[in-house]
C-alpha positions in Angstrom: -30.3 67.4 -0.9 -30.9 65.2 2.0 -28.8 62.1 2.5 -31.7 59.9 1.6 -32.2 61.8 -1.7 -28.5 61.6 -2.4 -28.5 57.8 -1.9 -31.5 57.4 -4.2 -29.9 59.5 -6.9 -26.7 57.6 -6.6 -28.6 54.3 -6.9 -30.4 55.7 -10.0 -27.2 56.8 -11.6 -25.6 53.4 -11.0 -28.6 51.6 -12.5 -28.4 54.0 -15.5 -24.7 53.2 -16.0 -25.4 49.4 -15.9 -28.0 49.8 -18.6 -26.4 52.6 -20.6 -25.7 50.5 -23.7 -28.8 48.3 -23.3 -31.5 48.6 -25.9 -33.9 46.2 -24.1 -37.2 47.2 -22.6 -37.1 48.5 -19.0 -38.2 46.1 -16.3 -41.2 47.0 -14.1 -38.7 47.5 -11.3 -36.8 50.0 -13.4 -39.9 51.8 -14.5 -41.2 52.1 -10.9 -37.8 53.3 -9.7 -37.8 56.1 -12.3 -41.4 57.1 -11.4 -40.6 57.1 -7.7 -37.4 59.2 -8.3 -39.5 61.8 -10.0 -42.5 61.8 -7.6 -40.7 61.4 -4.3 -37.3 62.9 -4.9 -38.3 65.5 -7.5 -35.6 64.3 -10.0 -36.4 66.2 -13.2 -37.9 64.1 -16.0 -35.3 65.5 -18.4 -32.5 64.2 -16.1 -34.1 60.8 -15.8 -34.6 60.7 -19.6 -31.0 61.4 -20.2 -29.7 59.0 -17.5 -31.8 56.1 -18.6 -32.0 56.8 -22.3 -35.8 56.9 -22.2 -38.0 59.4 -24.0 -39.5 62.1 -21.8 -43.0 61.2 -23.0 -42.5 57.6 -22.1 -41.6 58.6 -18.6 -44.7 60.8 -18.4 -46.8 57.8 -19.5 -45.2 55.6 -16.8 -46.0 58.3 -14.3 -49.7 58.4 -15.4 -49.8 54.6 -15.3 -48.1 53.9 -12.0 -48.8 57.0 -9.9 
């Protein structure tokens, strides 16, 4: 991975840890970050789903909505 991709992945992981126990809805910023991670950095949906505790189909819906 490139350094930029590593920093984005690290940022995503930190965000996921902050919200690990949270049951609240994701903010627009969080949704967009997840979508960008998949589209721009090719982070697998399955990994994003596990890291952020969001159903894979929900992430696919966000991609359709925001991409």
